[in-house]
PDB file of N, CA, C and O in Angstrom:
ATOM      1  N   MET A   1       0.843  -1.186   0.000  1.00  0.00           N
ATOM      2  CA  MET A   1       0.000   0.000   0.000  1.00  0.00           C
ATOM      3  C   MET A   1       0.889   1.251   0.000  1.00  0.00           C
ATOM      4  O   MET A   1       1.807   1.368   0.812  1.00  0.00           O
ATOM      5  N   ASN A   2       0.614   2.161  -0.896  1.00  0.00           N
ATOM      6  CA  ASN A   2       1.390   3.398  -0.978  1.00  0.00           C
ATOM      7  C   ASN A   2       0.952   4.387   0.090  1.00  0.00           C
ATOM      8  O   ASN A   2      -0.234   4.546   0.382  1.00  0.00           O
ATOM      9  N   ARG A   3       1.962   5.050   0.664  1.00  0.00           N
ATOM     10  CA  ARG A   3       1.692   6.107   1.639  1.00  0.00           C
ATOM     11  C   ARG A   3       2.403   7.367   1.181  1.00  0.00           C
ATOM     12  O   ARG A   3       3.532   7.326   0.693  1.00  0.00           O
ATOM     13  N   GLU A   4       1.725   8.469   1.348  1.00  0.00           N
ATOM     14  CA  GLU A   4       2.307   9.766   1.021  1.00  0.00           C
ATOM     15  C   GLU A   4       2.373  10.576   2.313  1.00  0.00           C
ATOM     16  O   GLU A   4       1.376  10.716   3.021  1.00  0.00           O
ATOM     17  N   TYR A   5       3.548  11.103   2.607  1.00  0.00           N
ATOM     18  CA  TYR A   5       3.725  11.880   3.832  1.00  0.00           C
ATOM     19  C   TYR A   5       3.977  13.344   3.490  1.00  0.00           C
ATOM     20  O   TYR A   5       4.511  13.672   2.431  1.00  0.00           O
ATOM     21  N   LYS A   6       3.582  14.203   4.403  1.00  0.00           N
ATOM     22  CA  LYS A   6       4.015  15.590   4.335  1.00  0.00           C
ATOM     23  C   LYS A   6       4.246  16.067   5.759  1.00  0.00           C
ATOM     24  O   LYS A   6       3.715  15.494   6.711  1.00  0.00           O
ATOM     25  N   TYR A   7       5.021  17.094   5.894  1.00  0.00           N
ATOM     26  CA  TYR A   7       5.390  17.576   7.220  1.00  0.00           C
ATOM     27  C   TYR A   7       5.364  19.090   7.243  1.00  0.00           C
ATOM     28  O   TYR A   7       5.471  19.740   6.203  1.00  0.00           O
ATOM     29  N   MET A   8       5.222  19.645   8.432  1.00  0.00           N
ATOM     30  CA  MET A   8       5.172  21.098   8.560  1.00  0.00           C
ATOM     31  C   MET A   8       5.408  21.514  10.003  1.00  0.00           C
ATOM     32  O   MET A   8       5.216  20.737  10.939  1.00  0.00           O
ATOM     33  N   ILE A   9       5.827  22.757  10.151  1.00  0.00           N
ATOM     34  CA  ILE A   9       5.851  23.395  11.469  1.00  0.00           C
ATOM     35  C   ILE A   9       4.743  24.439  11.439  1.00  0.00           C
ATOM     36  O   ILE A   9       4.755  25.346  10.606  1.00  0.00           O
ATOM     37  N   VAL A  10       3.797  24.308  12.341  1.00  0.00           N
ATOM     38  CA  VAL A  10       2.607  25.162  12.373  1.00  0.00           C
ATOM     39  C   VAL A  10       2.672  26.046  13.608  1.00  0.00           C
ATOM     40  O   VAL A  10       3.098  25.602  14.674  1.00  0.00           O
ATOM     41  N   THR A  11       2.251  27.292  13.463  1.00  0.00           N
ATOM     42  CA  THR A  11       2.124  28.182  14.618  1.00  0.00           C
ATOM     43  C   THR A  11       0.697  28.064  15.138  1.00  0.00           C
ATOM     44  O   THR A  11      -0.266  28.280  14.402  1.00  0.00           O
ATOM     45  N   ARG A  12       0.576  27.719  16.418  1.00  0.00           N
ATOM     46  CA  ARG A  12      -0.761  27.539  17.004  1.00  0.00           C
ATOM     47  C   ARG A  12      -0.963  28.510  18.155  1.00  0.00           C
ATOM     48  O   ARG A  12      -0.006  28.930  18.805  1.00  0.00           O
ATOM     49  N   ASN A  13      -2.216  28.859  18.397  1.00  0.00           N
ATOM     50  CA  ASN A  13      -2.590  29.739  19.495  1.00  0.00           C
ATOM     51  C   ASN A  13      -3.611  29.005  20.348  1.00  0.00           C
ATOM     52  O   ASN A  13      -4.667  28.608  19.854  1.00  0.00           O
ATOM     53  N   LEU A  14      -3.301  28.824  21.628  1.00  0.00           N
ATOM     54  CA  LEU A  14      -4.222  28.161  22.554  1.00  0.00           C
ATOM     55  C   LEU A  14      -4.707  29.203  23.557  1.00  0.00           C
ATOM     56  O   LEU A  14      -3.930  29.708  24.366  1.00  0.00           O
ATOM     57  N   LYS A  15      -6.000  29.518  23.495  1.00  0.00           N
ATOM     58  CA  LYS A  15      -6.559  30.520  24.396  1.00  0.00           C
ATOM     59  C   LYS A  15      -7.100  29.831  25.650  1.00  0.00           C
ATOM     60  O   LYS A  15      -7.838  28.849  25.575  1.00  0.00           O
ATOM     61  N   THR A  16      -6.716  30.370  26.787  1.00  0.00           N
ATOM     62  CA  THR A  16      -7.275  29.910  28.054  1.00  0.00           C
ATOM     63  C   THR A  16      -7.934  31.116  28.726  1.00  0.00           C
ATOM     64  O   THR A  16      -7.864  32.231  28.209  1.00  0.00           O
ATOM     65  N   LYS A  17      -8.562  30.895  29.855  1.00  0.00           N
ATOM     66  CA  LYS A  17      -9.206  32.005  30.552  1.00  0.00           C
ATOM     67  C   LYS A  17      -8.172  33.009  31.067  1.00  0.00           C
ATOM     68  O   LYS A  17      -8.464  34.197  31.203  1.00  0.00           O
ATOM     69  N   LEU A  18      -6.965  32.519  31.353  1.00  0.00           N
ATOM     70  CA  LEU A  18      -5.949  33.392  31.938  1.00  0.00           C
ATOM     71  C   LEU A  18      -5.063  34.067  30.895  1.00  0.00           C
ATOM     72  O   LEU A  18      -4.633  35.203  31.096  1.00  0.00           O
ATOM     73  N   SER A  19      -4.791  33.395  29.802  1.00  0.00           N
ATOM     74  CA  SER A  19      -3.855  33.975  28.836  1.00  0.00           C
ATOM     75  C   SER A  19      -3.943  33.275  27.483  1.00  0.00           C
ATOM     76  O   SER A  19      -4.671  32.299  27.306  1.00  0.00           O
ATOM     77  N   ASN A  20      -3.186  33.801  26.552  1.00  0.00           N
ATOM     78  CA  ASN A  20      -2.997  33.154  25.259  1.00  0.00           C
ATOM     79  C   ASN A  20      -1.626  32.496  25.254  1.00  0.00           C
ATOM     80  O   ASN A  20      -0.635  33.127  25.622  1.00  0.00           O
ATOM     81  N   ASN A  21      -1.559  31.251  24.846  1.00  0.00           N
ATOM     82  CA  ASN A  21      -0.283  30.558  24.726  1.00  0.00           C
ATOM     83  C   ASN A  21      -0.034  30.275  23.255  1.00  0.00           C
ATOM     84  O   ASN A  21      -0.918  29.810  22.536  1.00  0.00           O
ATOM     85  N   PHE A  22       1.164  30.558  22.829  1.00  0.00           N
ATOM     86  CA  PHE A  22       1.532  30.355  21.439  1.00  0.00           C
ATOM     87  C   PHE A  22       2.545  29.228  21.342  1.00  0.00           C
ATOM     88  O   PHE A  22       3.466  29.137  22.153  1.00  0.00           O
ATOM     89  N   TYR A  23       2.369  28.365  20.340  1.00  0.00           N
ATOM     90  CA  TYR A  23       3.200  27.182  20.190  1.00  0.00           C
ATOM     91  C   TYR A  23       3.677  27.034  18.753  1.00  0.00           C
ATOM     92  O   TYR A  23       3.022  27.478  17.810  1.00  0.00           O
ATOM     93  N   PHE A  24       4.834  26.399  18.613  1.00  0.00           N
ATOM     94  CA  PHE A  24       5.245  25.842  17.335  1.00  0.00           C
ATOM     95  C   PHE A  24       4.903  24.366  17.402  1.00  0.00           C
ATOM     96  O   PHE A  24       5.343  23.681  18.326  1.00  0.00           O
ATOM     97  N   SER A  25       4.140  23.861  16.461  1.00  0.00           N
ATOM     98  CA  SER A  25       3.785  22.441  16.431  1.00  0.00           C
ATOM     99  C   SER A  25       4.434  21.778  15.230  1.00  0.00           C
ATOM    100  O   SER A  25       4.331  22.257  14.101  1.00  0.00           O
ATOM    101  N   VAL A  26       5.108  20.661  15.497  1.00  0.00           N
ATOM    102  CA  VAL A  26       5.663  19.840  14.436  1.00  0.00           C
ATOM    103  C   VAL A  26       4.612  18.795  14.091  1.00  0.00           C
ATOM    104  O   VAL A  26       4.185  18.034  14.960  1.00  0.00           O
ATOM    105  N   GLN A  27       4.192  18.752  12.834  1.00  0.00           N
ATOM    106  CA  GLN A  27       3.168  17.789  12.419  1.00  0.00           C
ATOM    107  C   GLN A  27       3.669  16.938  11.263  1.00  0.00           C
ATOM    108  O   GLN A  27       4.237  17.446  10.296  1.00  0.00           O
ATOM    109  N   ILE A  28       3.447  15.635  11.380  1.00  0.00           N
ATOM    110  CA  ILE A  28       3.695  14.705  10.284  1.00  0.00           C
ATOM    111  C   ILE A  28       2.334  14.173   9.868  1.00  0.00           C
ATOM    112  O   ILE A  28       1.597  13.635  10.694  1.00  0.00           O
ATOM    113  N   LEU A  29       1.996  14.319   8.595  1.00  0.00           N
ATOM    114  CA  LEU A  29       0.700  13.871   8.082  1.00  0.00           C
ATOM    115  C   LEU A  29       0.909  12.751   7.071  1.00  0.00           C
ATOM    116  O   LEU A  29       1.911  12.719   6.356  1.00  0.00           O
ATOM    117  N   CYS A  30      -0.047  11.839   7.023  1.00  0.00           N
ATOM    118  CA  CYS A  30       0.056  10.683   6.138  1.00  0.00           C
ATOM    119  C   CYS A  30      -1.260  10.480   5.401  1.00  0.00           C
ATOM    120  O   CYS A  30      -2.342  10.607   5.975  1.00  0.00           O
ATOM    121  N   LYS A  31      -1.141  10.162   4.111  1.00  0.00           N
ATOM    122  CA  LYS A  31      -2.320   9.818   3.321  1.00  0.00           C
ATOM    123  C   LYS A  31      -2.049   8.465   2.673  1.00  0.00           C
ATOM    124  O   LYS A  31      -1.062   8.291   1.958  1.00  0.00           O
ATOM    125  N   GLU A  32      -2.938   7.513   2.936  1.00  0.00           N
ATOM    126  CA  GLU A  32      -2.777   6.188   2.356  1.00  0.00           C
ATOM    127  C   GLU A  32      -3.485   6.118   1.010  1.00  0.00           C
ATOM    128  O   GLU A  32      -4.290   6.982   0.662  1.00  0.00           O
ATOM    129  N   GLU A  33      -3.170   5.083   0.278  1.00  0.00           N
ATOM    130  CA  GLU A  33      -3.640   4.922  -1.096  1.00  0.00           C
ATOM    131  C   GLU A  33      -5.158   5.051  -1.230  1.00  0.00           C
ATOM    132  O   GLU A  33      -5.649   5.698  -2.156  1.00  0.00           O
ATOM    133  N   CYS A  34      -5.887   4.447  -0.322  1.00  0.00           N
ATOM    134  CA  CYS A  34      -7.348   4.423  -0.427  1.00  0.00           C
ATOM    135  C   CYS A  34      -8.013   5.616   0.270  1.00  0.00           C
ATOM    136  O   CYS A  34      -9.235   5.757   0.226  1.00  0.00           O
ATOM    137  N   ASP A  35      -7.223   6.460   0.901  1.00  0.00           N
ATOM    138  CA  ASP A  35      -7.763   7.583   1.673  1.00  0.00           C
ATOM    139  C   ASP A  35      -7.732   8.857   0.828  1.00  0.00           C
ATOM    140  O   ASP A  35      -6.867   9.023  -0.031  1.00  0.00           O
ATOM    141  N   SER A  36      -8.680   9.746   1.082  1.00  0.00           N
ATOM    142  CA  SER A  36      -8.755  10.973   0.291  1.00  0.00           C
ATOM    143  C   SER A  36      -8.124  12.166   0.993  1.00  0.00           C
ATOM    144  O   SER A  36      -7.954  13.219   0.379  1.00  0.00           O
ATOM    145  N   ARG A  37      -7.770  12.021   2.274  1.00  0.00           N
ATOM    146  CA  ARG A  37      -7.207  13.169   2.984  1.00  0.00           C
ATOM    147  C   ARG A  37      -6.030  12.755   3.865  1.00  0.00           C
ATOM    148  O   ARG A  37      -5.866  11.589   4.226  1.00  0.00           O
ATOM    149  N   PHE A  38      -5.232  13.745   4.189  1.00  0.00           N
ATOM    150  CA  PHE A  38      -4.096  13.510   5.076  1.00  0.00           C
ATOM    151  C   PHE A  38      -4.585  13.444   6.516  1.00  0.00           C
ATOM    152  O   PHE A  38      -5.490  14.178   6.912  1.00  0.00           O
ATOM    153  N   ARG A  39      -3.978  12.561   7.288  1.00  0.00           N
ATOM    154  CA  ARG A  39      -4.283  12.440   8.711  1.00  0.00           C
ATOM    155  C   ARG A  39      -3.005  12.638   9.511  1.00  0.00           C
ATOM    156  O   ARG A  39      -1.930  12.210   9.090  1.00  0.00           O
ATOM    157  N   VAL A  40      -3.122  13.287  10.662  1.00  0.00           N
ATOM    158  CA  VAL A  40      -1.951  13.543  11.495  1.00  0.00           C
ATOM    159  C   VAL A  40      -1.519  12.237  12.154  1.00  0.00           C
ATOM    160  O   VAL A  40      -2.314  11.580  12.827  1.00  0.00           O
ATOM    161  N   VAL A  41      -0.254  11.866  11.957  1.00  0.00           N
ATOM    162  CA  VAL A  41       0.277  10.662  12.591  1.00  0.00           C
ATOM    163  C   VAL A  41       1.241  11.006  13.718  1.00  0.00           C
ATOM    164  O   VAL A  41       1.563  10.159  14.551  1.00  0.00           O
ATOM    165  N   HIS A  42       1.698  12.251  13.736  1.00  0.00           N
ATOM    166  CA  HIS A  42       2.595  12.684  14.816  1.00  0.00           C
ATOM    167  C   HIS A  42       2.451  14.191  14.998  1.00  0.00           C
ATOM    168  O   HIS A  42       2.401  14.942  14.024  1.00  0.00           O
ATOM    169  N   CYS A  43       2.384  14.623  16.251  1.00  0.00           N
ATOM    170  CA  CYS A  43       2.306  16.054  16.546  1.00  0.00           C
ATOM    171  C   CYS A  43       2.995  16.312  17.882  1.00  0.00           C
ATOM    172  O   CYS A  43       2.715  15.642  18.876  1.00  0.00           O
ATOM    173  N   LYS A  44       3.885  17.275  17.895  1.00  0.00           N
ATOM    174  CA  LYS A  44       4.531  17.675  19.150  1.00  0.00           C
ATOM    175  C   LYS A  44       4.645  19.189  19.150  1.00  0.00           C
ATOM    176  O   LYS A  44       5.009  19.794  18.142  1.00  0.00           O
ATOM    177  N   SER A  45       4.331  19.800  20.293  1.00  0.00           N
ATOM    178  CA  SER A  45       4.307  21.264  20.378  1.00  0.00           C
ATOM    179  C   SER A  45       5.407  21.784  21.291  1.00  0.00           C
ATOM    180  O   SER A  45       5.808  21.132  22.256  1.00  0.00           O
ATOM    181  N   PHE A  46       5.881  22.980  20.956  1.00  0.00           N
ATOM    182  CA  PHE A  46       6.917  23.660  21.726  1.00  0.00           C
ATOM    183  C   PHE A  46       6.432  25.069  22.028  1.00  0.00           C
ATOM    184  O   PHE A  46       6.068  25.815  21.120  1.00  0.00           O
ATOM    185  N   ASN A  47       6.427  25.435  23.318  1.00  0.00           N
ATOM    186  CA  ASN A  47       5.910  26.728  23.752  1.00  0.00           C
ATOM    187  C   ASN A  47       6.834  27.855  23.290  1.00  0.00           C
ATOM    188  O   ASN A  47       8.048  27.793  23.489  1.00  0.00           O
ATOM    189  N   LYS A  48       6.247  28.887  22.670  1.00  0.00           N
ATOM    190  CA  LYS A  48       7.034  29.997  22.146  1.00  0.00           C
ATOM    191  C   LYS A  48       7.683  30.840  23.247  1.00  0.00           C
ATOM    192  O   LYS A  48       8.596  31.617  22.968  1.00  0.00           O
ATOM    193  N   GLN A  49       7.228  30.699  24.480  1.00  0.00           N
ATOM    194  CA  GLN A  49       7.847  31.466  25.560  1.00  0.00           C
ATOM    195  C   GLN A  49       9.279  30.984  25.826  1.00  0.00           C
ATOM    196  O   GLN A  49      10.094  31.725  26.377  1.00  0.00           O
ATOM    197  N   ASP A  50       9.575  29.760  25.439  1.00  0.00           N
ATOM    198  CA  ASP A  50      10.938  29.248  25.502  1.00  0.00           C
ATOM    199  C   ASP A  50      11.689  29.843  24.308  1.00  0.00           C
ATOM    200  O   ASP A  50      11.282  29.642  23.164  1.00  0.00           O
ATOM    201  N   HIS A  51      12.768  30.566  24.560  1.00  0.00           N
ATOM    202  CA  HIS A  51      13.468  31.272  23.473  1.00  0.00           C
ATOM    203  C   HIS A  51      14.110  30.319  22.465  1.00  0.00           C
ATOM    204  O   HIS A  51      14.471  30.745  21.368  1.00  0.00           O
ATOM    205  N   ASP A  52      14.260  29.043  22.812  1.00  0.00           N
ATOM    206  CA  ASP A  52      14.813  28.041  21.895  1.00  0.00           C
ATOM    207  C   ASP A  52      13.725  27.220  21.206  1.00  0.00           C
ATOM    208  O   ASP A  52      14.026  26.199  20.588  1.00  0.00           O
ATOM    209  N   ALA A  53      12.483  27.643  21.302  1.00  0.00           N
ATOM    210  CA  ALA A  53      11.366  26.818  20.825  1.00  0.00           C
ATOM    211  C   ALA A  53      11.466  26.491  19.335  1.00  0.00           C
ATOM    212  O   ALA A  53      11.279  25.338  18.946  1.00  0.00           O
ATOM    213  N   LEU A  54      11.756  27.479  18.505  1.00  0.00           N
ATOM    214  CA  LEU A  54      11.824  27.225  17.072  1.00  0.00           C
ATOM    215  C   LEU A  54      12.996  26.303  16.740  1.00  0.00           C
ATOM    216  O   LEU A  54      12.876  25.427  15.884  1.00  0.00           O
ATOM    217  N   GLU A  55      14.113  26.498  17.407  1.00  0.00           N
ATOM    218  CA  GLU A  55      15.277  25.628  17.192  1.00  0.00           C
ATOM    219  C   GLU A  55      14.959  24.191  17.607  1.00  0.00           C
ATOM    220  O   GLU A  55      15.318  23.247  16.903  1.00  0.00           O
ATOM    221  N   LYS A  56      14.287  24.025  18.749  1.00  0.00           N
ATOM    222  CA  LYS A  56      13.898  22.682  19.210  1.00  0.00           C
ATOM    223  C   LYS A  56      12.901  22.035  18.249  1.00  0.00           C
ATOM    224  O   LYS A  56      12.995  20.843  17.959  1.00  0.00           O
ATOM    225  N   ALA A  57      11.951  22.823  17.759  1.00  0.00           N
ATOM    226  CA  ALA A  57      10.956  22.299  16.818  1.00  0.00           C
ATOM    227  C   ALA A  57      11.624  21.870  15.522  1.00  0.00           C
ATOM    228  O   ALA A  57      11.284  20.826  14.964  1.00  0.00           O
ATOM    229  N   THR A  58      12.567  22.662  15.042  1.00  0.00           N
ATOM    230  CA  THR A  58      13.281  22.324  13.813  1.00  0.00           C
ATOM    231  C   THR A  58      14.106  21.054  13.992  1.00  0.00           C
ATOM    232  O   THR A  58      14.142  20.202  13.104  1.00  0.00           O
ATOM    233  N   HIS A  59      14.766  20.929  15.136  1.00  0.00           N
ATOM    234  CA  HIS A  59      15.550  19.722  15.419  1.00  0.00           C
ATOM    235  C   HIS A  59      14.643  18.492  15.502  1.00  0.00           C
ATOM    236  O   HIS A  59      14.966  17.435  14.959  1.00  0.00           O
ATOM    237  N   HIS A  60      13.512  18.639  16.182  1.00  0.00           N
ATOM    238  CA  HIS A  60      12.566  17.520  16.301  1.00  0.00           C
ATOM    239  C   HIS A  60      12.038  17.121  14.921  1.00  0.00           C
ATOM    240  O   HIS A  60      11.899  15.935  14.621  1.00  0.00           O
ATOM    241  N   LEU A  61      11.746  18.118  14.088  1.00  0.00           N
ATOM    242  CA  LEU A  61      11.271  17.838  12.740  1.00  0.00           C
ATOM    243  C   LEU A  61      12.316  17.046  11.952  1.00  0.00           C
ATOM    244  O   LEU A  61      11.972  16.100  11.243  1.00  0.00           O
ATOM    245  N   SER A  62      13.574  17.424  12.070  1.00  0.00           N
ATOM    246  CA  SER A  62      14.618  16.689  11.349  1.00  0.00           C
ATOM    247  C   SER A  62      14.720  15.237  11.820  1.00  0.00           C
ATOM    248  O   SER A  62      14.990  14.343  11.017  1.00  0.00           O
ATOM    249  N   GLN A  63      14.505  14.999  13.119  1.00  0.00           N
ATOM    250  CA  GLN A  63      14.497  13.625  13.640  1.00  0.00           C
ATOM    251  C   GLN A  63      13.303  12.844  13.090  1.00  0.00           C
ATOM    252  O   GLN A  63      13.441  11.673  12.736  1.00  0.00           O
ATOM    253  N   MET A  64      12.146  13.476  13.016  1.00  0.00           N
ATOM    254  CA  MET A  64      10.949  12.789  12.512  1.00  0.00           C
ATOM    255  C   MET A  64      11.071  12.499  11.015  1.00  0.00           C
ATOM    256  O   MET A  64      10.581  11.476  10.538  1.00  0.00           O
ATOM    257  N   ILE A  65      11.714  13.383  10.288  1.00  0.00           N
ATOM    258  CA  ILE A  65      11.904  13.142   8.853  1.00  0.00           C
ATOM    259  C   ILE A  65      12.728  11.868   8.642  1.00  0.00           C
ATOM    260  O   ILE A  65      12.448  11.086   7.734  1.00  0.00           O
ATOM    261  N   LYS A  66      13.751  11.665   9.493  1.00  0.00           N
ATOM    262  CA  LYS A  66      14.568  10.452   9.389  1.00  0.00           C
ATOM    263  C   LYS A  66      13.735   9.188   9.632  1.00  0.00           C
ATOM    264  O   LYS A  66      13.978   8.150   9.017  1.00  0.00           O
ATOM    265  N   ILE A  67      12.757   9.287  10.528  1.00  0.00           N
ATOM    266  CA  ILE A  67      11.923   8.120  10.856  1.00  0.00           C
ATOM    267  C   ILE A  67      10.881   7.850   9.769  1.00  0.00           C
ATOM    268  O   ILE A  67      10.705   6.706   9.350  1.00  0.00           O
ATOM    269  N   TYR A  68      10.193   8.892   9.312  1.00  0.00           N
ATOM    270  CA  TYR A  68       9.037   8.701   8.429  1.00  0.00           C
ATOM    271  C   TYR A  68       9.356   8.746   6.939  1.00  0.00           C
ATOM    272  O   TYR A  68       8.551   8.283   6.131  1.00  0.00           O
ATOM    273  N   PHE A  69      10.515   9.293   6.552  1.00  0.00           N
ATOM    274  CA  PHE A  69      10.756   9.472   5.118  1.00  0.00           C
ATOM    275  C   PHE A  69      11.913   8.656   4.611  1.00  0.00           C
ATOM    276  O   PHE A  69      12.231   8.707   3.423  1.00  0.00           O
TER     277      PHE A  69
END
């Protein structure tokens, strides 16, 4: 069965009653041969308040690319 993968780093906003939290999310999506849409197979978020968040997200993405691609 053929699988098609795509990956991305997404900026997300999570609103709570106390504050807004912003995240970088690493997402790996997969679409199988018989499926019409991509489904998330992996997602990990990094809080933007951490000054290394984008660097950590990029590093995590590179590790996931080695596993899935």
